[in-house]
N, C-alpha and C positions, 0 to 999 in steps of 0.2 A: 247381696251388695256388700263389698268389702274393700277397704283401703287401709294400707299400713303406712304410717308416718315414721320417719327416722330423723333423729336430731342432726345428723351430719350428712354431707353429700355422699353419694355413692352407697346409700343404704347402710351407713355405719352409725354407731352410737345406739343409745336407747331407742326403743320403738314403741309405738302405740297403735294398736289395731282398732279400727273403727268400723262398725256395721250399720251406722245410722247417723243422723244429724248430731253434731257436737258444737255447742256454742262457744266453747273456750278450752283450748288444749293446755293452758298453763298449769293446771293441776297434775297433768300427766307428763309433760316435758317442757323444758325451758325454751327450746327453739325447735324449728323443723326446717330442714334443708333438702330433703328428698322424700319421695313417696312412691309407693307401688299400688296401682289401682288394679285389684284382682278382678273385680266385676263392678258393673254399674257405671253411671255417669254422675259426676259430682260438680258442684260449685264450691270453690274454695275462696276464702276471704282473708285479707291480710290484717283484719281487726277482729276482736272477739264479737260474738253475737251477730254474726253475718253482716258486718259493717265493713266499710272501706271498699277497696277495689276487689272486684270479683273475677275469678278465673275459672274457665271450664276445663275439667279433666275427664278423660274417658279411659277405658282399659289400657294399661300400659305402664311402663317404668319411667320414672322421672328422676334421674340420678342427680340433677342439679336444676330443678325447675326455676329457681330464681334467675339464673342466666338465660334459660330457655325462653321465659316469658318477660324478661326485663323487669322483674319485680324488685322493689326496694326493701320490702319487709317479708318476713316469713309468714306462712299460713298460720292463722290463729283460730279459724273456725271453718266448718264445712257443712254442706247440706247435700243430701242424696236427692237425685232427680228421679222420680218414679218412671218406670218404663211405660211407654204408651204404644199400644198396637191399634191401628185403625187410621182413620182419616185425620187430617190436620186442617184446622179452619180458624181464621181470626179476621177481625175487622180492625183496620188501622184508621186513625183520624188525624187530620192536620192540626187540630186545636184541642185544648183541654175540654173535658166533659162531653166527649163524642161529638164535637162540632167541626164545621168546615168540611173539606173534602173527605170522603170515606171510600175505602177500597177493601174488598174482601180478598183474602189471600188463602191459598191452599198449598202453596209451595214456597221454596226459598226465594228471596229477593235480594240481589247483591247491590242494588242501588235504587232507592225509592224515587229519586229525582229522575233517573233515566226511564224507569218503568212507568211511573204514574204522574210525572211532572209535579211531584209533591216535594216541597222544600224540606220538610221534616215531619216527623210523627210525634204528636204530643199526648195521645191517649189511644187505648186499644181495648178490644174485647176478645179474649182468647176463648173460643168455644171448644176446640178440640186440640189436644196435643200439648207438647212443651216446646218452647221456642227460645232461641238466643237472639237478643237484640244488640246491635253494635252502634256506636256513635259515629262511625265512619263508613263510607261505602266499602264494598268488597270484603265484608266480615273482618274489619280491622278496628283497632282502638279498644276503648273500654266496652265491657259487655255486661249484660244483665240477663237473668233467666226469668221467663214469664210462663207460668202454667195457667190452666183454666181459671178464668175470672175476669172481672172488669177492672180496668186501670184507668181511672178518670183523669189523672194528670201525673206527670212524671216528676213533680217537685220533690217527692220522696227519694228520687234517684239522682239527686244533684242537679235537677233541671236539665238533664241530658236531652238532646234531640237525636233520636235514633235515625240512622240512615240505611241500615241493612238488617235483614232478619233471616234466620235459618232454623229449620226444624231439627229437633234432637231426635234422631232416627233410632229405631230399635236395633239396627245393625251395629250401632256404636257401643252397645252394651256387651 
């Protein structure tokens, strides 16, 4: 897994090569306006310590990612998403603490309202795989990465109400 960050657009200026999680780029470079993902899938954040808005990047070249994603701030931290081979499985719940309607998912869902008649998702239990959650239907809007684990409420995520989910597939690496 490797990503290279560049100070300026079009892969110009000083660069920093990263092969794992990095909580703060400021000691390596003052700004970041382009990057090249040589391998792996990554969540990039516009604040240090994996805070602020998150953006998903997979293998490819991003000569001007700020325009591409409509970002206001440069990337300041990143997390590598481990590759997962095998099945995908999670339970989503209508309310905090695994309460309310529950549905088990094994594939992508572009709109939980259409598929499950569920107005929003407030907690989840990811049993297998890594998933991207979006606050709007059809994989749009703000996004968050969820790996295996129990997520009792989404208050730590700005109280977001997630409306669509997709699997992070091994073919994306």
